[in-house]
N, C-alpha and C positions, 0 to 999 in steps of 0.2 A: 122801555127801558128804565131803570131805577136811577134816582136822582146821581147818587154817587157812582155807580157805573157810567151816567151819561159824563160827569166830571173828568173821570179818569181817561175815558176815551178822547174827550176833547184835548185835555193836557197833553194827551201824547201826540196827538195830529200836531199840535203846535210845537212841542218840542222836536219832533222827527223832521219839521218843516214840510209836512205832506201827506196827503193820504196814503199813497204806495209804500212809503218807507213806513209809516204807523200800522200799515195793514199787515206788513211781513213780521213787525214786531208783536202783534196781536194775534197772529195765524188767522187774519180774515183776508177777505178779498177787498180790493180799494173800493170796489162798486158798492159793498156792504158798510165800510167804515163811512164813506160819503152819504149813504142813505141815513145812519144812525144820527151824523152830525146835522142833516137837513132836520130829521125829526127833533133834535135838542133844539134848534133854534126855532123851529114851530112851536114848542113847548113853551120857549121862553118869549116869543113874538118879538124876536130881534133878529139880526143877521150878526153874526159872529166872526165870518171869514170872508176876505175878498178871493174869489175863485179865478184865476187866468190860466192859460195854457201852460204859461212860462214859471208863475210861482202862485203861492198862497200867502197870504197876507191877513193880519188881523183888522178887525174894524174898529173904531173907538169903543164901542159896548163890549167887542171881544178883548181888546185890551184889559178892561175893568174886570170882566168875567174871569178871565185867565188868572189875574192876579190872585182874586178870592179863591178861586179853584184850586191852585197851587199850595196857597196857605192851609185851606181846608184838608186837603189830601194830607199833608206834611203832618198837620194834627192827628189825623187819624192814625198814620203810621207811628206817632210817637205813642198814641194812646196804646196801639195794639203791642208795641214793642217795650211798654212799661208792664202791660198785663202778662206779657210772655217772660219778663225779668222777675215779675213777682210770683208768677208759679213756678218758676225755676228754683228760686231760694226764698225758703220761708222767711218772712219778716213781717213787721207791724205789731199792732198790738193786739194780745190774746186775753179775751176775759174768761175768768174762771169762778166758776160758783161752786162751794165744797161747804160741807158741815163743819162746825168749829172744831170738834176733836180731832176727826180724820184730817183736816187740814193742819192743824197744830203737830199730830203726831206722825203724819205719813207724808203728806204733800209737802210741806214746808222743807224736809230735809232733801228730798229729790230736786227742788227747783233750782239750786247752783249749779248743779251739774247739767240739767237741761238748758239754763241760759248760757253755760259756757261753752255748749255745743253749739248753739244757735244765737250768737250775738247780735243777730238782726232784729230777734223778736223781743219784744217788751210784754211783761207779764202783769196782769191787775187780778188780785184774787179778792172775791167777796166771800167772807165766812159766815155762814149762818144756818139756822138749824131748820129751815122750812125748805119746799119744794120749789126748784127753781124753774120757772118757764124760760127756755133758752132762747126762744125766738122772741117772746113779748120784752123781756127785760135785756136782749141784746147779749148774752152770753154766746160765746163761742163753744165751750163745753159747760157741762155740769157733772159734778162727780157725787152720787147718788148713794145712801146707805139704807134706802128704802125701795120698794119695790117700782121701777119704773112704770109711768102710767102716759107717756107721751108718745103716741103711735105715729106721730110725723118725725120723730127723730129715731136715731140709730143708738141704742142701748148695747155696750160692749161689757162684758164681765171683766172685773179685775181681780177680786179676790173674795174668798167668804167673809162673812161677818160674824164670826163665833164670839159668843160673849163667855167670859170666864169668871168663878166664884173666887174671890180671893180676899186675904187680908194679911196682916203683918205677923210675922213669926210669933211677936209678943203675945199679940192677941190670942192667936190659936193656943199657946203655951197657956195663957191664962184660963180660956175659957173651951178648950177642946175644939177638935176639927170636925165638921159635920161629914158623916158618913154617907147620908143618903139625902135627898132634898127636903124630906121631912124633919131632918135634923135642924134646918135653919129656922123653925119657929121658936127655937131656944136661943137665938143669937140676935144681936143687934144689928139688924141688916139696915145699911145706908141706901136710901131709896133716890134713884132717879126719877123724879116725877113725871120727864119729858118721856121715859120709856115706860114706867109702871105706874100709871095713875091710881090703876085699880088695886095698887099695893100686893101685887101677887107677881112670883116670878116663874117662869115656864121652862120646864125639862122634858127630855124624851130619851127614850132607849130604844132598842129595836122592837122590844117588848109591849111598851106602853107609854104614856104622856103623864105629866106632873103638872098639876097648879097647885103652887104653894103660897098661902097667905104669910107675908110677912112683914115685921114692924120694926121701929128704931128711932132712935131719939134724933136723927138728922135725915131731913129732905132738901136735895137739892134738885134744880134742873140743868145743871152744869156737870158733866162726866168728870172734869178735870177737877172741879172742887170736890167731888165724892173720893177721887183718888186721892187727894192730899190727905183726907179725913181717913182713908184707910191706912195710910202710909204713917200716920200718926197714931195707930193703933186703936182708933175709935170703933171700930166694926168691921162687918162684912160686906164687901160690894159685888156686885153682879154688872161687869163693865166690857165693853169690846176688847177683845183680845189685843188688837193692834194700839191700844192705848197702854196697856199693862205689860206689853212685852220687855221692855227694859228692865223694869222694877222686878218682874218674875226672873229674867237671866241674871241680875245681881243678887237676888236673894231679899230684897227689900220687901216684897211680898210673895206669899205662898198660894198656890193653887189647891182648891177642893173640889170634890166631886166631878173628877176627871173622867169618871166613866159615864157622866150624863152630858147630853148635849143641850146649849141653849144658844140658838142663832136666830139673826133677822135675815131678811133677803140679802143676797150677795150684794157686794159693792159693785156698782157699775159707774162708766163713763158715759155721759149721753152727750152727742152731738148732732147737728142738724143733717136732715137726709136729703143729699143733694147730689146731682152728676158729678159737679166739679168740686170736691172738697178742697178747701184752702190747704195749701202747703203747711202753715203754722198749725192748724188743726190736726193735719194728718200726722206730722212729725211729734206732736205732743201726746196724741193718743198710743203711737207706735211707743214712743219713750215710758208712757205708762204700762202699757203691756209686757214690756220686756222688764220692768222694775218689779212688777209683781208676778213675773213668769215663775212658776214651781211652787206657788202658795196655793194651798188648797180653799 
């Protein structure tokens, strides 16, 4: 008999005031209950109950043991209830790792709606441009714009990570718009050194691949800074479409080479692979999936 099971049986006998009454509640025979209580007393090395033909009473040791058992079992019930309530209602701190530009352009606008829908969740976002280990670093989820390499976690695709070539209308009016990837060699290309340290941009069509050496008078390892430079008319950039979407829609930038594809691995949300996924993670992953539904 396990220790907690023995405590439960003993408390039930005391509160029912007899073996027969307890046996009826537990679906056992009175003799089976009596034998288990005797076994418990043998394990403890102490008599817990006075047994007579007319009544059942607690010994002094039994009084002490009953008090402790009752409190322990109540604590267990409260702990189980707390787990049940937590599983039923998404709550608690949700720690998220996300690349800087994606966090600013795509994740941040989604968080007010998410937190309004789940007011018992608190969100802590760490934005950085390195691969985050969700387990080692204590993140609940990580959003990746590089290929997932953690086989112990689940990676759910959110959207494609297409890159676009664009510049301001004023720049294209002055220098002309590139028609083919090779035309970029004659343009001031603003370089993201985190993406193209070899100073080359890559494109493809159904027929062929292109590797285009590019050069320009500005290099930066932050996409947002290059976006600002492009908006200022300095040159041509190759940046994620999600970062340039509003600028293109508002006509502040124009896209070139639309017939050529330049893309990184798809955007994924990474979360631990467990049998019982916490509600806060589950609802966040579902919320992201709905937000990006329909995007290619």
